[in-house]
N, C-alpha and C positions, 0 to 999 in steps of 0.2 A: 244534686244540679248545684253549679259553679256560683260563688258569691260572684256580684256583680262586678266588682274590678279585674279578679282574675279572668272571670268570662271575655270582659271587654282585651286581655290580653291575650286570651285563647284567639277569640275572633283576629283580631289582627292579625297572630300569626299564620292563622287558615287564608286570609284574605293575601299575604307578602306570598305566597304561592303564584306560580307565574299561568292563572286560571281564572276563568269566569265561576264565582255559586253563584246558584240558586238559593231563596231565601228557604226552599224546604229544605236544602242539604245543610244549611248553616244550620238549620233547625234540629236537624239529627244530629248534626257532627256534637251540638251544645248543649242535646238534650233539651230544648226550651222550644217554645210556639212560635211559629214567622213572626206574630205582630211582635215577640218582645227581641226576636232578629232588627225587624224595619228599628225601634229603640233604639238598640245596641248602636246599630250603624247610623243615627242619626247623633247618639254622644259623642263617637270614632269625629266624625263632621264638625263638630263642636269642639274639638279637641287639635282642629285642623290637619285632621290627617284626611286626606280625599279618595274618600271612598265614591267611585264613581257608578252609575248605575246603568244597564243599557238597555235601550229603548223598547221597548215592548216581550223582551226578553226575562225581565224582572231578574236580571243576573249581577252581581255585586265583583269588582275588584276593587284593588286598590293604586292610584294612577301618583306620579309624581307631585309631589306637592312641596312646599319650605322647610320643613323639619323632617331630620330622620327618623323612621320610626324606629321603634326598640326591633333589633334583632332577638324572634326567638327562636332558640337553635335547639334541638333533639342531641342527645349524648354523642351521636355519630358524625352529626353536622359537627358539633365543637370542636370535637376530634380533629375531621379535616380539615378544618379552618384553620386550625392552629400550626396544622404539622406544612399546610399550604405556604402560611405566613414563614415558615422558619425555612423553609426551600426556598422561597421570594429572596429574603434575605442573603442568597447566591447566588442569584438570578443575572440574568442579562440585560438587563433594562437600567439605564443610569440612575442613580438616586433611590431607584427603590430598595435597596437593601436598609438604609434609616428606616423608611417610612415604613415598611416589613416590622424593624423590629418594634419600634413605636407600637405599631398595631396590635403585636402580637403580647407586649405587655400590658394594654387594654384589656386584650382579653384575658389573659393568664390571672390577671386580678381579680377576675370576676366569674372562674370556674369555679367549679366544686371541686370539692380536693380528689374524690374519685377520677377525676375527667382529669386534672392538672398530673397526679400522677402516671395515668397512660402514656398523656406526652411527653412527661419530662423522660419518662421511662426510655421512650422511642429515641428522644435523643443522648440521653445517655451511653448508648450504645450504637450511634450514628456518627461516622466519621464523613462531612462533606467537603467533595474537592470543589474549590472555586471555575467556575468556569472562564476559562482563557478566551484569548481575545476581544476584540471591540465588542464594547457595550452600545446600546440603543437611546436615545433622547427619549422620554415618556411623553414629548411633546409630539414626537414627528410620526411615532404609533398611532396615537390620539389624532392628528390630522390626515394622515390615508387611512385610518378606519375611516374616519366621519366622509371620507371624497369616495371608498367603496360602497358604504350606505347610502350615501346622497346619490350616485353617481353622477360624480363631478368629474372632470379631467382635469388629470393632475399635471403641474409644469413643475420639473423640480432639477437642481445641478446633482448631476452624478459623476461620484469618484471611482476611477476603473481601478486596478489591480496595480495597474503601473505609475499611478497616483495624478493623471491627467481627469483632467474634468470635460463635461459637456452637458449641453443642455436637454433634455430631454419632455415629453410631452406624451402620456400617459391616460388611457383608461385604466382606471383602477380596477381587480377585481376580486383579489382575494388576498391578505395572509396569511401566508403559514409560518411555523414555528417551529424547529428542527429541535428546540430543545440547550441546542447552542447558538444559533442565529437565526435571525427573522427574515423573511422574504415576501419581497410585495410581486404577484402575477398578477399582470398586466399588458393592455393590447396596447403598443407602441406606434402611434399614428406617424411617426416619420418614415418606420421600418414597415409599418402595412402586417406587423404581425406579430404575434404573442412573445413577453420577452420576460424571464425574472432578473429579480432586481435586490440584491442584499438591501435592506434598510439602513443598517449602519450606513451605508455610503450614499444614502438622499436625505438630502437637504430641500423640504421642499420651499415652492415658490408662492408667497399669497399675494392675491387671492387665489382660488383656486380658480378653472375653467370653466367653460359652459359643463351644463348635462348631457348626458349621452343618452342612447339607450341600450341595455346591457345584452351584450353580444352573445352568444352559445360559448360555452365556457371549453376549455380545449382539451379537458377530462372531464372526467364526473370525480374521480380520483386525484386531491388537487395532492396529496403527501405523494403520490405515486409518480405526476407528471413532475415534480418540483424534484424528485429524487432521479428523474430520467434527463433533468434538464442542467441539474449541477453535477452532477459524475459523468455524466458521459459526452452530453451537444456540445459542449464550450472547447472538447481538446482535439490536438492536432491527431493523437491516436484513440482508437474507441477498440476495445478489446470483448471479444467474447469468450468464456474461459470455463470447462465443464469443470464443476467441483465435486469429490466424490465424497458428498456429505451431504445430510439432510438439508432443504432450506431452512427450517427452525435452528438446526446446529452454525449453520453460515451466518444467521440474521445474529448472532451471537455474538459473533467475532467482525462482524461487517457494519460499520454504520450506514445508516441510508443514503448519504452524503455521498459516500463512497464508489458507492455500486447499487444497481437494482439484480435481484436476488429470483432465479424463476425455478421454482418448482421442476422437477423433470419427473421423477419417482421416489418413493420411502428415503433411498438415499442416496439420490443424485442429484443436483441445480445447475443450474448455469447462472452464471456473473456478468454482469453487462458492465461494466465500466470502463473509465479514460483518463488520460493525462498529458502534456507534453511532452515526458519522456517515458522512455522504452523501460531506463533502468528503474525508473520509479515503478512502474507494473510490476517488472518482473522480482523484485525482490521485495514489494508489498505483498504481492498472492504467496510468494513463496513460503513467508512469514505466516502464513495461517494456520499450517500445520496441518493442510489436508493433502492428501493426493489430487492431482490437476492436469486437465488438456486443456493447450490453447489453442484456438483454435483459427482467431482474426485479431490482429491485422497479420500479414504474413510478415512483415516489417519485426515482429516481435517476438515471431516464431524462430527466425534467423536470430536477432542478440541476444535471446536466451540459449539458444544453440552456441553460441559462440562463449556465452557468459559460463553454462555451465563446464567447456572444454578447458577454461582457465582454471575454473575451480578446482576441477579436477586436475590439473598440472600442477597444481600452489599443494595443493595433497600429496601430488606422488611426489614431488623434489623437496618436504620435509622431511 
């Protein structure tokens, strides 16, 4: 049986998981009786940890309080947090780099040597390429996330790609992160349609608007919806191209924000992509290294034929 202090830490660690525990479950995990569990719960409350009891079910869970409880992590969790903090240090949120490094320094200070060795080994053989492009203000992310959670309309200044700004009014639904950029999917009340907004171009207006009843989502798969929205819908030319490669192989070379990949069979897939430039589509697809066949749009087929003729002529002339 664990000593009292060690048992309290173990109990606190169990209560930190996102679930409710019955007294019998806690007693079984800690190898004590239910009466001792109740006494230990009271000791945690005496230390200002808000352990809540579910009425009628005798369930326990840890709520938010005035102090941060010690985080009790197993070996794999501790390594995962350390690696996550290193990754966040080169992330796309403004100011998160220094905060992540400070948190990592605190964590590594208390890591056992065996875990510190695992983290440092991975770091020593890894090279990180910093994300290019604009970063997002964490306060903006929190404001948008709060409006999504509370179902409050959001008014914000939105900067278009050409630098001009407009005021938008939207019912925010979900934040989506592609690894490089953050996007907001929401219902635009002025346009009466779903829209996708880049968060780095959003400046929320405070206070937020009134509450709204959530609408049915435009797609159960938000990642797929975002990919279609940012890779094809906004552009003048929308292309449909067969790639003679498996969907898995194509996905290794084509970012989700470039196009939607649809598997046809184990050796072939369909790429749906878009651009305002026919040259951009032609050159980009040619550089994949796959054999391909263009189906749409007709302008792209004509353009590629002319481009191929000019390239062939240039080779013959040389």
